[in-house]
C-alpha positions as CSV (number, residue, x, y, z in Angstrom):
1,M,22.4,101.1,123.6
2,A,22.1,101.0,127.2
3,K,20.9,102.8,129.3
4,S,24.1,103.5,131.5
5,D,26.4,103.8,128.4
6,Q,24.6,106.7,127.0
7,D,24.9,108.1,130.1
8,D,28.5,108.3,130.5
9,G,29.0,109.5,127.1
10,E,26.5,112.5,127.9
11,L,28.6,113.1,131.0
12,E,32.0,112.8,128.7
13,F,30.6,115.4,126.7
14,R,29.2,117.5,129.0
15,A,32.6,117.4,130.8
16,S,33.8,118.5,127.3
17,E,31.5,121.4,127.3
18,E,32.4,122.6,131.3
19,K,36.0,122.4,129.9
20,L,35.3,125.0,127.0
21,T,33.1,127.3,128.9
22,G,34.7,127.4,132.3
23,G,37.1,130.5,133.6
24,G,40.5,129.0,134.1
25,S,43.0,130.1,132.6
26,T,43.8,128.1,129.5
27,R,40.7,127.3,127.0
28,S,40.5,123.7,125.6
29,F,38.2,123.7,122.5
30,G,37.6,119.9,122.6
31,S,38.7,116.6,124.7
32,D,42.3,115.9,124.5
33,A,40.7,112.5,122.6
34,V,41.3,114.1,119.5
35,T,45.1,115.1,120.0
36,L,47.9,112.7,117.6
37,G,50.8,112.0,118.4
38,S,53.1,110.7,121.7
39,D,52.0,112.8,124.9
40,D,55.7,113.0,125.7
41,G,56.6,115.4,122.6
42,T,59.4,112.8,120.8
43,D,59.6,112.1,117.2
44,T,56.8,110.7,115.7
45,S,58.1,110.7,111.9
46,G,60.5,108.6,112.5
47,E,61.8,107.6,108.7
48,K,58.9,107.2,107.0
49,E,57.9,108.9,103.7
50,V,56.3,112.1,103.5
51,D,53.3,112.8,100.9
52,K,53.4,115.9,98.8
53,Y,52.2,118.3,101.9
54,G,54.7,116.9,104.2
55,F,52.7,114.6,106.7
56,S,54.3,110.7,107.3
57,G,51.1,109.7,108.6
58,G,48.1,110.3,110.4
59,A,44.3,110.7,109.6
60,Q,44.9,113.9,107.5
61,Q,47.5,112.1,104.9
62,D,46.4,112.7,101.4
63,P,44.5,109.9,100.9
64,G,44.9,109.4,97.2
65,H,41.9,111.6,96.5
66,A,43.5,114.8,95.8
67,E,42.7,116.8,92.6
68,E,45.8,116.6,90.4
69,I,46.1,119.6,88.5
70,P,48.3,119.5,84.8
71,M,51.4,121.4,85.2
72,E,51.2,123.9,82.1
73,V,47.2,124.8,84.1
74,L,49.2,125.6,87.0
75,R,51.6,127.4,85.5
76,H,48.9,129.3,83.9
77,R,48.1,129.7,87.1
78,E,50.4,131.2,88.9
79,S,51.0,133.2,86.4
80,K,47.4,135.3,86.7
81,W,48.3,135.3,90.9
82,L,52.0,136.6,90.7
83,E,50.0,139.4,87.6
84,M,47.0,139.6,90.9
85,L,49.6,140.0,93.7
86,D,51.6,142.9,91.4
87,S,48.7,145.1,91.7
88,W,46.7,143.3,94.5
89,D,44.7,147.3,95.6
90,K,43.1,147.4,91.6
91,W,42.5,143.7,91.4
92,M,41.0,144.1,94.6
93,A,38.9,147.0,94.2
94,K,38.1,146.6,90.5
95,K,38.0,142.7,89.6
96,H,37.6,141.1,93.4
97,K,34.7,138.4,91.7
98,K,37.8,137.4,89.7
99,V,39.7,137.2,92.7
100,K,37.5,135.4,94.8
101,D,37.1,132.7,91.4
102,R,40.5,132.2,91.1
103,C,40.8,132.0,94.9
104,Q,38.2,129.2,94.7
105,K,39.6,126.8,91.9
106,G,42.6,127.3,94.4
107,I,45.5,129.3,95.3
108,P,48.6,128.1,93.5
109,P,50.9,125.8,95.8
110,S,54.2,128.2,95.4
111,L,52.2,131.4,95.9
112,R,49.5,130.1,98.8
113,G,51.6,131.5,101.7
114,R,52.1,135.1,99.7
115,A,48.0,135.1,99.0
116,W,46.8,134.2,102.7
117,L,49.1,137.3,103.8
118,Y,47.6,139.6,101.2
119,L,44.0,138.4,101.2
120,T,43.8,138.4,104.7
121,G,45.4,141.8,105.3
122,G,48.7,141.1,106.9
123,K,51.0,142.6,104.5
124,V,49.8,145.7,105.1
125,K,49.6,145.1,109.1
126,E,53.3,144.4,108.8
127,E,54.6,147.1,106.9
128,Q,52.5,149.3,108.7
129,N,53.9,148.0,111.7
130,R,57.9,147.5,110.8
131,G,60.0,145.8,113.1
132,K,56.8,145.3,115.9
133,F,57.2,141.5,115.4
134,K,61.2,141.5,116.8
135,E,59.8,143.6,119.2
136,L,57.2,141.3,120.5
137,D,59.4,138.0,119.9
138,S,62.3,139.9,122.1
139,Q,60.1,140.1,125.6
140,P,60.1,136.8,127.6
141,G,56.0,136.6,128.3
142,D,53.5,135.6,130.9
143,P,55.0,132.7,132.5
144,K,51.2,131.9,132.7
145,W,51.0,131.1,129.2
146,V,55.0,130.5,127.9
147,D,54.3,127.3,129.9
148,V,51.0,126.2,128.4
149,I,52.2,127.3,124.9
150,E,55.1,125.2,125.1
151,R,53.2,122.2,126.7
152,D,51.1,122.0,123.5
153,L,53.4,122.4,121.2
154,H,54.1,119.0,120.6
155,R,50.7,118.4,119.8
156,Q,50.3,120.6,116.5
157,F,50.6,118.0,113.8
158,P,53.0,115.6,115.3
159,F,53.1,113.8,112.0
160,H,54.4,117.1,109.5
161,E,57.9,117.0,108.9
162,M,58.1,120.4,110.1
163,F,57.2,119.6,113.7
164,S,57.4,116.0,114.0
165,A,60.5,117.0,115.7
166,K,61.0,118.3,119.8
167,G,62.4,121.5,119.8
168,G,62.9,121.7,116.5
169,L,62.6,124.6,113.8
170,G,59.0,124.3,113.3
171,Q,58.1,124.1,116.9
172,Q,60.4,127.0,118.0
173,D,58.5,129.3,115.4
174,L,55.4,127.8,116.4
175,F,56.3,128.7,119.8
176,R,57.4,132.6,118.8
177,V,54.1,133.1,116.8
178,L,51.7,132.8,119.7
179,K,54.2,133.9,122.6
180,A,54.0,137.0,120.4
181,Y,50.6,137.1,120.5
182,T,50.3,136.7,123.8
183,V,52.3,139.7,124.6
184,H,51.0,141.7,121.6
185,H,47.2,140.6,123.4
186,P,47.4,140.3,126.8
187,E,44.3,141.0,127.8
188,E,43.2,137.4,125.6
189,G,46.4,135.3,126.2
190,Y,46.2,132.1,124.3
191,C,43.4,130.1,123.3
192,Q,44.7,126.3,122.5
193,A,42.4,126.8,119.2
194,Q,44.7,128.9,118.2
195,A,47.7,126.9,118.2
196,P,47.1,124.6,114.8
197,I,46.1,128.1,113.1
198,A,49.7,129.2,113.8
199,A,51.0,125.8,112.6
200,V,49.1,125.8,109.1
201,L,50.4,129.5,108.4
202,L,53.7,128.2,109.3
203,M,53.4,125.4,106.9
204,H,53.6,128.6,104.5
205,M,55.3,131.7,105.1
206,P,58.0,133.0,107.9
207,A,57.5,133.0,111.8
208,E,56.9,136.6,110.9
209,D,54.6,136.7,108.2
210,A,52.3,133.7,109.6
211,F,52.3,136.4,113.0
212,W,50.4,138.8,111.1
213,V,48.1,136.9,109.6
214,L,47.1,135.1,113.0
215,V,46.1,138.6,114.2
216,Q,44.1,139.5,111.4
217,I,42.3,136.0,111.1
218,C,41.8,136.5,115.7
219,E,40.5,139.9,115.2
220,K,38.9,140.8,111.9
221,Y,37.6,137.1,110.6
222,L,36.4,135.6,114.1
223,P,37.0,138.3,117.1
224,G,36.2,137.1,120.2
225,Y,36.9,133.1,118.9
226,Y,39.7,133.1,121.6
227,S,38.3,135.1,124.2
228,S,37.4,133.8,127.6
229,G,33.9,132.8,128.5
230,L,34.2,131.9,124.2
231,E,30.6,133.7,124.2
232,A,31.4,134.3,120.1
233,I,31.7,130.7,118.9
234,Q,28.9,129.7,120.9
235,L,26.9,132.4,119.6
236,D,28.1,131.0,116.0
237,G,27.2,127.6,116.6
238,E,23.5,129.1,117.5
239,I,23.9,130.7,114.2
240,L,25.2,127.4,112.4
241,Y,22.2,125.3,114.2
242,A,19.4,128.1,113.3
243,L,20.6,128.2,109.4
244,L,20.6,124.1,109.5
245,Q,16.8,124.1,109.8
246,R,16.8,125.7,106.2
247,V,19.4,124.1,104.7
248,S,18.6,120.2,105.9
249,P,15.1,120.2,108.1
250,I,15.8,116.0,108.8
251,A,19.1,116.8,110.6
252,H,18.3,120.0,112.2
253,R,14.6,117.8,113.9
254,H,17.4,115.1,115.2
255,L,19.9,117.3,116.8
256,K,16.7,118.7,118.8
257,Q,15.1,115.9,119.8
258,H,18.2,114.5,121.0
259,K,19.9,117.3,122.4
260,V,22.8,118.0,120.6
261,E,23.5,120.9,121.2
262,P,26.2,123.0,119.1
263,I,28.9,123.7,120.8
264,L,29.6,119.3,121.2
265,Y,30.5,118.9,118.0
266,M,31.2,122.6,115.6
267,T,33.4,124.0,118.8
268,E,37.0,122.4,117.3
269,W,35.6,122.7,113.5
270,F,35.2,126.9,113.8
271,M,37.7,127.5,115.7
272,C,40.5,125.9,114.2
273,A,39.0,126.6,110.9
274,F,38.4,122.4,110.2
275,S,41.9,122.7,110.1
276,R,42.0,119.5,112.6
277,T,39.3,118.1,110.3
278,L,39.4,117.7,106.7
279,P,42.1,115.5,104.8
280,W,44.6,118.1,104.0
281,A,44.3,119.1,100.4
282,S,40.3,120.1,101.5
283,V,41.9,121.8,104.5
284,L,44.2,124.5,101.7
285,R,41.3,124.6,99.8
286,V,38.6,125.8,102.4
287,W,41.7,127.7,104.0
288,D,41.5,129.8,100.2
289,M,37.8,130.7,99.7
290,F,37.4,131.2,103.8
291,L,40.4,133.8,103.8
292,C,39.1,135.1,100.8
293,E,35.5,135.6,101.5
294,G,35.0,135.0,105.5
295,V,33.7,133.2,108.0
296,K,30.7,131.9,105.4
297,I,32.6,129.2,104.1
298,L,33.2,127.9,107.4
299,F,29.1,128.2,108.3
300,R,29.0,126.6,104.6
301,V,31.3,124.0,105.3
302,G,29.5,122.7,108.4
303,L,26.5,123.3,106.8
304,V,27.2,120.8,104.0
305,L,28.7,118.0,106.4
306,L,25.7,118.0,108.6
307,K,23.4,118.4,105.4
308,W,25.7,114.7,104.4
309,M,25.7,113.1,107.6
310,L,22.1,113.4,108.8
311,G,19.8,114.8,106.2
312,S,17.8,111.4,105.1
313,Q,15.8,109.4,107.5
314,E,17.9,106.7,107.1
315,K,21.0,108.6,108.5
316,V,19.2,109.1,111.5
317,K,18.0,106.2,112.0
318,A,21.4,104.8,112.3
319,C,22.0,107.2,115.1
320,S,19.4,106.3,118.3
321,G,20.8,109.4,120.2
322,L,23.3,111.7,122.1
323,Y,26.1,109.4,121.8
324,E,25.8,107.4,118.6
325,T,25.3,111.0,116.8
326,L,28.0,112.9,117.6
327,E,30.4,109.8,117.0
328,R,29.4,109.6,113.3
329,L,29.9,113.4,113.2
330,R,33.4,112.7,114.7
331,A,33.9,109.9,112.3
332,I,32.9,111.4,108.4
333,P,33.4,109.1,105.5
334,T,35.9,110.2,103.2
335,Q,34.0,110.8,100.1
336,Y,32.1,113.7,102.2
337,M,35.0,115.7,103.0
338,Q,36.9,114.9,99.8
339,E,38.5,118.3,98.1
340,S,36.2,118.3,94.6
341,F,33.2,117.1,96.2
342,L,33.2,119.6,99.7
343,V,34.8,122.4,97.5
344,Q,31.4,122.6,95.2
345,E,29.0,121.6,97.5
346,T,30.1,124.8,99.7
347,I,30.3,126.9,96.4
348,D,26.3,125.8,95.8
349,L,25.0,126.2,99.3
350,S,23.3,129.3,99.2
351,V,24.4,131.4,102.2
352,S,25.3,134.8,102.4
353,E,27.0,136.8,105.0
354,K,23.2,139.0,105.3
355,D,21.8,136.0,106.4
356,I,24.1,135.1,108.9
357,E,24.5,138.7,110.3
358,K,20.6,138.2,110.3
359,E,20.7,135.9,112.4
360,H,23.3,136.9,114.2
361,L,20.7,139.4,116.1
362,T,18.8,137.0,116.3
363,Q,20.6,135.1,118.4
364,L,22.0,137.8,119.9
365,R,18.6,138.8,121.4
366,C,17.8,135.3,122.5
367,W,21.2,135.4,124.2
368,K,20.6,138.1,126.6
369,E,17.3,137.5,127.5
370,T,18.4,134.1,128.4
371,H,22.0,135.2,129.7
372,G,22.5,138.5,130.1
373,D,24.9,141.0,128.1
374,L,28.1,139.6,127.0
375,H,31.2,140.1,128.8
376,H,33.6,140.2,126.1
377,K,32.2,142.4,123.2
378,P,34.2,141.4,119.9
379,P,34.7,144.5,117.8
380,P,32.5,143.7,114.1
381,R,33.6,140.7,112.1
382,M,34.6,141.9,108.7
383,H,33.2,139.2,105.5
384,G,36.6,138.6,103.8
385,A,39.1,140.1,102.5
386,K,37.5,142.8,100.2
387,A,36.0,143.9,103.7
388,V,39.1,144.1,106.1
389,M,41.0,146.1,102.9
390,A,37.4,148.6,102.7
391,A,38.1,149.2,106.5
392,E,41.8,149.7,106.4
393,P,42.5,151.1,102.8
394,P,46.6,150.2,102.3
395,G,49.3,152.6,101.0
396,R,50.4,151.7,97.3
397,Q,54.1,151.2,99.9
398,D,51.9,149.0,102.1
399,L,51.9,146.4,99.2
400,R,55.6,146.7,98.0
401,Q,57.2,143.6,97.4
402,R,60.2,143.1,100.1
403,P,63.3,139.9,99.1
404,T,63.7,137.6,101.8
405,I,67.4,136.0,99.6
406,I,69.6,138.4,98.7
407,V,72.5,136.7,96.7
408,E,75.7,138.9,97.4
409,P,78.4,138.4,95.0
410,P,81.3,136.5,95.7
411,E,84.3,138.2,97.0
412,G,87.5,137.4,94.6
413,E,88.6,139.1,91.7
414,D,85.0,138.7,90.1
415,A,83.7,140.3,92.4
416,R,85.9,143.1,92.2
417,D,85.5,142.8,88.4
418,T,81.6,143.2,88.6
419,R,81.8,146.0,91.4
420,K,84.7,147.5,88.4
421,A,82.0,147.0,85.9
422,K,78.7,148.2,87.8
423,R,81.1,152.3,88.8
424,E,81.8,152.4,84.7
425,K,78.1,151.6,83.8
426,R,77.1,154.5,86.6
427,K,79.5,156.9,85.0
428,K,77.9,156.7,81.3
429,K,75.8,159.7,80.2
430,I,72.6,158.2,78.7
431,L,72.0,160.9,75.9
432,P,68.7,162.4,75.6
433,P,66.8,161.7,72.0
434,Q,68.2,163.8,68.8
435,E,65.6,166.7,67.9
436,P,64.9,167.6,64.6
437,E,65.8,171.1,63.0
438,N,63.2,173.4,63.3
439,A,60.6,170.9,65.3
440,P,57.5,172.6,66.3
441,P,57.9,173.4,70.3
442,F,55.5,171.0,72.1
443,L,58.7,168.9,70.7
444,L,60.9,171.2,72.0
445,E,59.9,170.7,75.8
446,P,60.9,166.9,76.3
447,S,57.7,165.0,77.6
448,P,58.7,163.4,81.2
449,L,58.3,159.8,80.1
450,L,61.0,160.2,77.4
451,Q,63.4,162.1,80.6
452,P,66.5,159.6,81.1
453,R,66.0,156.9,83.6
454,T,68.8,154.9,85.2
455,I,68.3,151.2,85.4
456,H,69.3,149.6,88.6
457,A,70.0,146.0,88.8
458,S,67.8,144.1,91.2
459,K,69.1,142.8,94.0
460,E,66.3,140.6,94.8
461,S,65.9,136.2,94.1
462,V,65.7,135.3,90.6
463,S,63.1,133.3,91.6
464,S,60.4,134.9,93.3
465,T,60.3,138.6,95.0
466,E,58.5,137.5,97.8
467,H,58.6,134.1,100.0
468,D,56.4,132.2,98.2
469,T,56.1,128.7,100.5
470,Y,57.9,127.1,103.7
471,L,57.6,123.4,101.9
């Protein structure tokens, strides 16, 4: 590679780094080269056929390597998840390992949205703040953030049927969620990397649920990632780099030799939780594990990719400098991102919460020596669903299920007959069980379990007691 070309490439990436760490009103998380779709926000989907995830093209469309689960296995998993969600607090308290194992196997698509809501504690937040999202949604928001959000809407998954149409329902909901967050956290405002996070959530749940899961991700899972200065993501970059020395010394030595700073390749990976990097089947599986186990999953995925891209002498020989190395990390071959391979490698990699926290303290000391105190001190990071629930124990009422579709009986003669039948049923007296003659005294006092109860007909949807998915 000619020196002038190398200098140009280095300048390009340094400019990207300066953009990320700058003090402007908008926090960017990468160069515009990764933006998909047209800049004018026009519909890019046309009449193209969509895959099972809703994509009509683009790099993240299913390449045909996604795992196909037999229908009977999927139905069996759904029944297990329905049982867990019905007694979520008990499962999390006594059988968390089973919950983790089932997240690693993959959450059934029909229940993924509801599971994410429960895993993150978004369900509890929503129940404890009933009406809060409606209040935030009704406020106009800071014009500075509103303008930036509106300009970003068309960049989020333009090949997905939900976001392909300019001004469509998907883009409207995305705007509502992001704007509501800026009103909820005016001191933090809006960061561009929040948009793909919110978009992924909206593919699986309504806007109000997506808002509360976004709040939990920003406050509990990745605190400080989206604040001005982006110090938290820079610290995590150094943690990733330090852990790489243990996982793949060859890759670590190569990055150090060519002065490839972590911020140049891992920023978008972590801030967008790999949602703009991996094939979609892999994105969903990574998110299932990430929302269950916490940020260690992002570290593991990043380490797996670095190890397989730069973990041998033959591979690093093909990357003669900074530019070539970054190009290699931007063009990861499909076989290393394929669902079953990546998930298994991620599960097998031995990097724990303790490893991350130990390295975090080390890097924090180094940061203070070179940069001084942090300008923004985020709250402690919660490592997954169990930690979130332990920090904010839910009441039983916080986990109650609410129907999203209530079918009203049709008006007319049939409806009157239905109402009349219900009234007549309520009038009927339920007789207590007959007491035997000369019954012992303990039988004369009816047990609470034998007290007559009236069973009311459910008004909930027959298909689900709660929203399962937007797909």
